[in-house]
N, C-alpha and C positions, 0 to 999 in steps of 0.2 A: 450568484456571485458570492465568493467567500466573504463573510462579514469582517474578518480580521486581516486577511491577506488577499484582497481583491486581485484577480488575475489581470496582469497588465494588458493582455490582448483584448480582454473583454472591456476594460476601461477605455482603451483606444477606440474600439468599435462604437461605444456609446458617445464618446466625444466627437467622432467623425459624424455621427448621426445628428448631434446637436448643431455642429457647424454647417450641416447641410439643411438646416431649418427644422429639425425634428423637435417633437415634444415628448418628454419622458415622464414616467412616474417612478420616483426613487425613494428609498428609505432614508430617514434621518434619525437623530438621537431622540426625537420627540414622536413623530409619526410620518407617514408617507406624505410626499409633496409632489406637485407638478413642477417640472423644470424645463427651461429653454434658454437659448442664448440671449444675451442682454438686448440686442437690437432687433430681435425677431418679432416684428409686428403681427404676423399671422398667428404665431403661437400665443401671443398675448390675447388676441381675439378668441382663440380656441379655449384658453383657460377661462376667460370671462363666460364663454358659452357653456362650458362643462359645469362651472360652479354658479352660474346665474348671478354674476357680480355686476355692480354698478360702477360708475367712474370714481366713487369715493372710497373704493376698496384700496387698502395699502398693500401693494405688492412688496415682496421681500427680495433683497439682493443677498444671496447666500455667499459669504466670502470665505476665503481660505484662512486669512489672518488679518491682523490689524493694519498692516501695510496696505493691503487691498481695500479694506473697509474705509481707511482714511482718505482714499481718492474720491469716494462717492458721497460722504456726509461731512457736515461741519460739526466739529466736536471740540469742546474746550477741555481744559485739564481736569476739572472736577468730574465731568461726565466721563471722560476717558478712564479715570481711575475706577469709577463705579462699574463701568462695563468690563474693564480689564479683569476685575476681581471675580467675575462669573463666566468668563469665556475661556476656551470654547465650552458651550453648554446649551441648554434648552431654553434660550431666551431670544426674543426678537425685540430690537430697539427701534423706535420711531424717532428719526432725527431730520433736521433740515438738510436737504440734498444740495450737492455741488452741481456745477454745470455739466459734469460728466454723465449725469443721469438723464436718460431720454425723457423728454417732457411728458410723454403719455404714461410713464410709470408713476408720475408724481400725484399726490393728493391735490385736486384742482385748486383748493383754497389755500391750503397750508404750505404747499411746495415741499412736502416731506416725503420720505420713503422709509421702508422698513429694512433693517440690516441684521444679519446674524452670522455667527461663526459656530458651525455645528461640531459636536464631538462624536464623529462617526467616520470610521476608516474608509468606507466606500465613497462617501461624499468628499472627504479630503483628497482621496486619490483622483476623483473626477475633476475637482477644482484645480489640482496641481497640473493635470494634463491639459485642461481647458485654458488655464492662464488668465481667467477673468471670472467675475462672480456669475452665478447662475441666477437668472430671473426665476422667482419661485413663488408658489402659493400652496398653502396647506391643502391636502387632498380631502376636503370635506364637501360631500355632495349636497345639493340643495335638499332641504327638508330632512336631513339626517343630523342627529345629535353628535354622533361619534365619527371621527375620521377613520378611514380604512387602514388596517395594519397588516393584512396578509397579501403578499405578492400575487398568489394564485387567484385570489378573489378579485383583485384589481384587474388582473389580466382578463378574467372571465367577464367582468362587467364593463370594462373600458377599452378593450382591445380595439374597438372600431373608432375610438376618438384619440388615442395616443399612439405614438410610433414605437415605443418600447416600454416594458415594465422591468425594472431591476429588482430581482428577488434575492435578498441575502438573509432570509429567515425573518423572525419576528423583529419588529422595532417597537418603540414606545406607543402607547395607546392614547396619548393626549397631545394636543398641539402645544406649541411653545407658550411660555408666559410672555405677554407683551408689555413692555415698559415704554411709555411715551415721554421722550425728553424734549419734545419740540418747543416747550415753553421754558426750557432750562431747568425745570424741576421734574423729578421722576413722578410719573403717574401710572399706576398699574391699570391697564385697560383690558387685560384678559389674564385670568389665572389659569395656568397650565402646568406643564412638567417642571419648569424651573421654580425654585422656592422664591416667592415674591417678598418675603418678610424684610429683607434688607432694603427694599425700595419703598416700603409703606410707611 
């Protein structure tokens, strides 16, 4: 798929696949991620199985814009300004979830969820066509230090467990920087692509 001008037909095909219960591997502005439709319980189980995740893992809702993000997390003015200053970009924010977020996506104790607005043309096109956030998780395999960055390699290794791999050339080689705002104060819980200095 073209990285700057993704073909509309290809985008529609991927969204149709997502709406029929599919699980995809797709590029972002940080690294590849696994993505599925928000209410897709089966895909959630598949992501957990592929990545060997427990129930304390924060899943991420990849959102098109602030209007979408605001439906799924509780956000006050100060936090809003902090997030607005660095989005779209390579950051994931942990925030208290609203009732719109399916329970099984929440951190069991904190009732929080991850959200991000990526700066990547292919993802933005997918989100525009889908009309809702993508349920997402970094494509970092168990026992590996680095996430995968090459579409052909992901297809070779994961073709039997995902329904499609979107290849639009190289993407970033690091996961997002994760900022936890669940206590109301910024706490950097993972250093990644985004510059964490403004939150430290």
